[in-house]
ChimeraX commands (.cxc) that place a marker at each C-alpha (Angstrom):
marker #1 position 133.86,114.42,112.91 radius 0.5
marker #1 position 135.52,117.66,113.69 radius 0.5
marker #1 position 135.90,120.60,111.33 radius 0.5
marker #1 position 139.66,120.16,111.22 radius 0.5
marker #1 position 139.36,116.46,110.27 radius 0.5
marker #1 position 141.16,116.03,106.95 radius 0.5
marker #1 position 138.61,113.37,105.89 radius 0.5
marker #1 position 136.01,116.14,105.72 radius 0.5
marker #1 position 137.88,118.21,103.17 radius 0.5
marker #1 position 137.37,117.88,99.47 radius 0.5
marker #1 position 140.25,115.88,98.08 radius 0.5
marker #1 position 141.61,115.37,94.61 radius 0.5
marker #1 position 139.31,112.39,94.03 radius 0.5
marker #1 position 135.73,111.65,94.94 radius 0.5
marker #1 position 137.00,108.63,96.88 radius 0.5
marker #1 position 138.82,111.05,99.20 radius 0.5
marker #1 position 135.43,111.98,100.67 radius 0.5
marker #1 position 133.93,109.94,103.52 radius 0.5
marker #1 position 130.42,110.46,102.16 radius 0.5
marker #1 position 131.42,109.03,98.78 radius 0.5
marker #1 position 133.14,106.04,100.39 radius 0.5
marker #1 position 130.04,105.28,102.49 radius 0.5
marker #1 position 127.72,105.73,99.50 radius 0.5
marker #1 position 129.70,103.41,97.24 radius 0.5
marker #1 position 130.16,100.83,100.00 radius 0.5
marker #1 position 126.42,100.81,100.69 radius 0.5
marker #1 position 125.69,100.39,96.97 radius 0.5
marker #1 position 128.22,97.56,96.68 radius 0.5
marker #1 position 126.67,95.84,99.68 radius 0.5
marker #1 position 123.15,96.10,98.21 radius 0.5
marker #1 position 124.40,94.72,94.88 radius 0.5
marker #1 position 126.09,91.82,96.68 radius 0.5
marker #1 position 122.91,91.01,98.61 radius 0.5
marker #1 position 120.62,91.20,95.54 radius 0.5
marker #1 position 121.42,87.78,93.97 radius 0.5
marker #1 position 121.40,86.10,97.39 radius 0.5
marker #1 position 117.98,87.53,98.23 radius 0.5
marker #1 position 116.47,86.79,94.81 radius 0.5
marker #1 position 116.09,83.10,95.68 radius 0.5
marker #1 position 113.73,84.18,98.49 radius 0.5
marker #1 position 112.05,86.82,96.30 radius 0.5
marker #1 position 113.08,89.51,98.77 radius 0.5
marker #1 position 114.42,92.99,98.26 radius 0.5
marker #1 position 116.97,94.32,100.74 radius 0.5
marker #1 position 114.41,96.54,102.54 radius 0.5
marker #1 position 112.09,93.52,102.81 radius 0.5
marker #1 position 115.00,91.54,104.24 radius 0.5
marker #1 position 115.54,94.27,106.85 radius 0.5
marker #1 position 111.90,94.02,107.92 radius 0.5
marker #1 position 112.18,90.24,108.15 radius 0.5
marker #1 position 115.37,90.53,110.22 radius 0.5
marker #1 position 113.59,92.93,112.56 radius 0.5
marker #1 position 110.74,90.45,113.03 radius 0.5
marker #1 position 113.14,87.54,113.54 radius 0.5
marker #1 position 114.60,89.51,116.43 radius 0.5
marker #1 position 111.23,90.54,117.84 radius 0.5
marker #1 position 107.97,89.14,116.50 radius 0.5
marker #1 position 104.44,90.46,117.03 radius 0.5
marker #1 position 105.25,94.16,117.12 radius 0.5
marker #1 position 103.57,97.31,115.88 radius 0.5
marker #1 position 104.38,98.90,112.56 radius 0.5
marker #1 position 105.86,101.79,114.54 radius 0.5
marker #1 position 108.24,99.42,116.33 radius 0.5
marker #1 position 109.33,97.91,112.99 radius 0.5
marker #1 position 109.85,101.44,111.65 radius 0.5
marker #1 position 112.05,102.32,114.63 radius 0.5
marker #1 position 114.17,99.17,114.40 radius 0.5
marker #1 position 114.68,99.31,110.63 radius 0.5
marker #1 position 114.83,103.12,110.41 radius 0.5
marker #1 position 112.41,102.96,107.50 radius 0.5
marker #1 position 109.77,105.69,107.51 radius 0.5
marker #1 position 106.12,104.65,107.64 radius 0.5
marker #1 position 105.49,105.69,104.02 radius 0.5
marker #1 position 108.24,103.32,102.88 radius 0.5
marker #1 position 107.47,100.58,105.39 radius 0.5
marker #1 position 103.72,100.15,104.79 radius 0.5
marker #1 position 104.02,98.92,101.17 radius 0.5
marker #1 position 106.92,96.64,102.16 radius 0.5
marker #1 position 104.81,95.03,104.87 radius 0.5
marker #1 position 101.90,94.64,102.44 radius 0.5
marker #1 position 104.16,92.90,99.89 radius 0.5
marker #1 position 105.59,90.58,102.55 radius 0.5
marker #1 position 102.04,89.75,103.63 radius 0.5
marker #1 position 101.06,88.88,100.04 radius 0.5
marker #1 position 104.15,86.64,99.83 radius 0.5
marker #1 position 102.97,84.83,102.95 radius 0.5
marker #1 position 105.93,85.77,105.17 radius 0.5
marker #1 position 103.97,87.82,107.70 radius 0.5
marker #1 position 100.49,88.84,108.68 radius 0.5
marker #1 position 98.86,91.83,110.29 radius 0.5
marker #1 position 96.78,90.79,113.30 radius 0.5
marker #1 position 94.68,92.52,115.91 radius 0.5
marker #1 position 96.69,93.30,119.04 radius 0.5
marker #1 position 95.64,90.98,121.86 radius 0.5
marker #1 position 95.57,93.88,124.34 radius 0.5
marker #1 position 93.78,96.38,122.06 radius 0.5
marker #1 position 91.82,95.09,119.07 radius 0.5
marker #1 position 91.90,98.53,117.45 radius 0.5
marker #1 position 95.67,98.20,117.01 radius 0.5
marker #1 position 97.49,95.89,114.62 radius 0.5
marker #1 position 100.65,93.89,115.18 radius 0.5
marker #1 position 102.97,92.45,112.57 radius 0.5
marker #1 position 103.57,88.74,113.07 radius 0.5
marker #1 position 105.65,86.19,111.23 radius 0.5
marker #1 position 103.89,83.29,109.58 radius 0.5
marker #1 position 105.37,79.79,109.77 radius 0.5
marker #1 position 106.80,80.41,106.28 radius 0.5
marker #1 position 108.38,83.68,107.40 radius 0.5
marker #1 position 109.89,82.09,110.47 radius 0.5
marker #1 position 111.20,79.10,108.48 radius 0.5
marker #1 position 113.05,81.53,106.20 radius 0.5
marker #1 position 115.09,82.80,109.15 radius 0.5
marker #1 position 117.67,80.02,109.31 radius 0.5
marker #1 position 118.45,80.07,105.59 radius 0.5
marker #1 position 118.41,83.84,105.15 radius 0.5
marker #1 position 120.55,84.62,108.18 radius 0.5
marker #1 position 123.30,82.52,106.61 radius 0.5
marker #1 position 123.50,85.23,103.91 radius 0.5
marker #1 position 125.50,87.43,106.26 radius 0.5
marker #1 position 128.21,84.79,106.51 radius 0.5
marker #1 position 128.18,84.32,102.71 radius 0.5
marker #1 position 128.89,88.03,102.26 radius 0.5
marker #1 position 131.54,88.14,104.97 radius 0.5
marker #1 position 133.40,85.38,103.15 radius 0.5
marker #1 position 133.62,87.67,100.10 radius 0.5
marker #1 position 135.59,90.36,101.92 radius 0.5
marker #1 position 139.07,90.31,103.36 radius 0.5
marker #1 position 138.24,91.83,106.74 radius 0.5
marker #1 position 138.75,90.47,110.22 radius 0.5
marker #1 position 135.84,90.13,112.64 radius 0.5
marker #1 position 137.32,93.06,114.54 radius 0.5
marker #1 position 137.41,95.25,111.44 radius 0.5
marker #1 position 133.82,94.38,110.59 radius 0.5
marker #1 position 132.74,95.19,114.16 radius 0.5
marker #1 position 134.70,98.46,114.10 radius 0.5
marker #1 position 133.06,99.43,110.79 radius 0.5
marker #1 position 129.60,98.60,112.19 radius 0.5
marker #1 position 130.26,100.65,115.34 radius 0.5
marker #1 position 131.58,103.63,113.38 radius 0.5
marker #1 position 128.58,103.59,111.03 radius 0.5
marker #1 position 126.16,103.47,113.97 radius 0.5
marker #1 position 128.03,106.31,115.68 radius 0.5
marker #1 position 127.93,108.41,112.52 radius 0.5
marker #1 position 124.20,107.76,112.13 radius 0.5
marker #1 position 123.59,108.70,115.76 radius 0.5
marker #1 position 125.62,111.90,115.46 radius 0.5
marker #1 position 123.92,112.99,112.24 radius 0.5
marker #1 position 120.39,112.30,113.46 radius 0.5
marker #1 position 120.63,114.14,116.78 radius 0.5
marker #1 position 118.42,117.20,116.86 radius 0.5
marker link #1:1,2 radius 0.2
marker link #1:2,3 radius 0.2
marker link #1:3,4 radius 0.2
marker link #1:4,5 radius 0.2
marker link #1:5,6 radius 0.2
marker link #1:6,7 radius 0.2
marker link #1:7,8 radius 0.2
marker link #1:8,9 radius 0.2
marker link #1:9,10 radius 0.2
marker link #1:10,11 radius 0.2
marker link #1:11,12 radius 0.2
marker link #1:12,13 radius 0.2
marker link #1:13,14 radius 0.2
marker link #1:14,15 radius 0.2
marker link #1:15,16 radius 0.2
marker link #1:16,17 radius 0.2
marker link #1:17,18 radius 0.2
marker link #1:18,19 radius 0.2
marker link #1:19,20 radius 0.2
marker link #1:20,21 radius 0.2
marker link #1:21,22 radius 0.2
marker link #1:22,23 radius 0.2
marker link #1:23,24 radius 0.2
marker link #1:24,25 radius 0.2
marker link #1:25,26 radius 0.2
marker link #1:26,27 radius 0.2
marker link #1:27,28 radius 0.2
marker link #1:28,29 radius 0.2
marker link #1:29,30 radius 0.2
marker link #1:30,31 radius 0.2
marker link #1:31,32 radius 0.2
marker link #1:32,33 radius 0.2
marker link #1:33,34 radius 0.2
marker link #1:34,35 radius 0.2
marker link #1:35,36 radius 0.2
marker link #1:36,37 radius 0.2
marker link #1:37,38 radius 0.2
marker link #1:38,39 radius 0.2
marker link #1:39,40 radius 0.2
marker link #1:40,41 radius 0.2
marker link #1:41,42 radius 0.2
marker link #1:42,43 radius 0.2
marker link #1:43,44 radius 0.2
marker link #1:44,45 radius 0.2
marker link #1:45,46 radius 0.2
marker link #1:46,47 radius 0.2
marker link #1:47,48 radius 0.2
marker link #1:48,49 radius 0.2
marker link #1:49,50 radius 0.2
marker link #1:50,51 radius 0.2
marker link #1:51,52 radius 0.2
marker link #1:52,53 radius 0.2
marker link #1:53,54 radius 0.2
marker link #1:54,55 radius 0.2
marker link #1:55,56 radius 0.2
marker link #1:56,57 radius 0.2
marker link #1:57,58 radius 0.2
marker link #1:58,59 radius 0.2
marker link #1:59,60 radius 0.2
marker link #1:60,61 radius 0.2
marker link #1:61,62 radius 0.2
marker link #1:62,63 radius 0.2
marker link #1:63,64 radius 0.2
marker link #1:64,65 radius 0.2
marker link #1:65,66 radius 0.2
marker link #1:66,67 radius 0.2
marker link #1:67,68 radius 0.2
marker link #1:68,69 radius 0.2
marker link #1:69,70 radius 0.2
marker link #1:70,71 radius 0.2
marker link #1:71,72 radius 0.2
marker link #1:72,73 radius 0.2
marker link #1:73,74 radius 0.2
marker link #1:74,75 radius 0.2
marker link #1:75,76 radius 0.2
marker link #1:76,77 radius 0.2
marker link #1:77,78 radius 0.2
marker link #1:78,79 radius 0.2
marker link #1:79,80 radius 0.2
marker link #1:80,81 radius 0.2
marker link #1:81,82 radius 0.2
marker link #1:82,83 radius 0.2
marker link #1:83,84 radius 0.2
marker link #1:84,85 radius 0.2
marker link #1:85,86 radius 0.2
marker link #1:86,87 radius 0.2
marker link #1:87,88 radius 0.2
marker link #1:88,89 radius 0.2
marker link #1:89,90 radius 0.2
marker link #1:90,91 radius 0.2
marker link #1:91,92 radius 0.2
marker link #1:92,93 radius 0.2
marker link #1:93,94 radius 0.2
marker link #1:94,95 radius 0.2
marker link #1:95,96 radius 0.2
marker link #1:96,97 radius 0.2
marker link #1:97,98 radius 0.2
marker link #1:98,99 radius 0.2
marker link #1:99,100 radius 0.2
marker link #1:100,101 radius 0.2
marker link #1:101,102 radius 0.2
marker link #1:102,103 radius 0.2
marker link #1:103,104 radius 0.2
marker link #1:104,105 radius 0.2
marker link #1:105,106 radius 0.2
marker link #1:106,107 radius 0.2
marker link #1:107,108 radius 0.2
marker link #1:108,109 radius 0.2
marker link #1:109,110 radius 0.2
marker link #1:110,111 radius 0.2
marker link #1:111,112 radius 0.2
marker link #1:112,113 radius 0.2
marker link #1:113,114 radius 0.2
marker link #1:114,115 radius 0.2
marker link #1:115,116 radius 0.2
marker link #1:116,117 radius 0.2
marker link #1:117,118 radius 0.2
marker link #1:118,119 radius 0.2
marker link #1:119,120 radius 0.2
marker link #1:120,121 radius 0.2
marker link #1:121,122 radius 0.2
marker link #1:122,123 radius 0.2
marker link #1:123,124 radius 0.2
marker link #1:124,125 radius 0.2
marker link #1:125,126 radius 0.2
marker link #1:126,127 radius 0.2
marker link #1:127,128 radius 0.2
marker link #1:128,129 radius 0.2
marker link #1:129,130 radius 0.2
marker link #1:130,131 radius 0.2
marker link #1:131,132 radius 0.2
marker link #1:132,133 radius 0.2
marker link #1:133,134 radius 0.2
marker link #1:134,135 radius 0.2
marker link #1:135,136 radius 0.2
marker link #1:136,137 radius 0.2
marker link #1:137,138 radius 0.2
marker link #1:138,139 radius 0.2
marker link #1:139,140 radius 0.2
marker link #1:140,141 radius 0.2
marker link #1:141,142 radius 0.2
marker link #1:142,143 radius 0.2
marker link #1:143,144 radius 0.2
marker link #1:144,145 radius 0.2
marker link #1:145,146 radius 0.2
marker link #1:146,147 radius 0.2
marker link #1:147,148 radius 0.2
marker link #1:148,149 radius 0.2
marker link #1:149,150 radius 0.2
view
């Protein structure tokens, strides 16, 4: 975003601001996910952790933090709750017993097929093409990258 970008200026309505549009879209997305995740007794942040593990199992808490972009203070209680629910377990690392890895249980892995269908359920609720969805995803990732550069 450049300084002369008209989307940066304060418009007549809150919805004229990019930050407001992103905030309300994120909230709407979380609200749409909530009833779908309730059947699995998952919150959205828990779902993110599960998705991360479905992509790469048996990883450190630090690796889960990096992939989900959840800080360790937020992530630790989420992992503990998922462990109590029986979806994952913390195990000693095979290469260094002093370290722990996060690993899916059979129950956590079995959830993958059902829960990943949630994305399609939500996509069916919106009138956007695959290209528009991909463009939105790419723009959001670019914005995140730009704003988090030191």
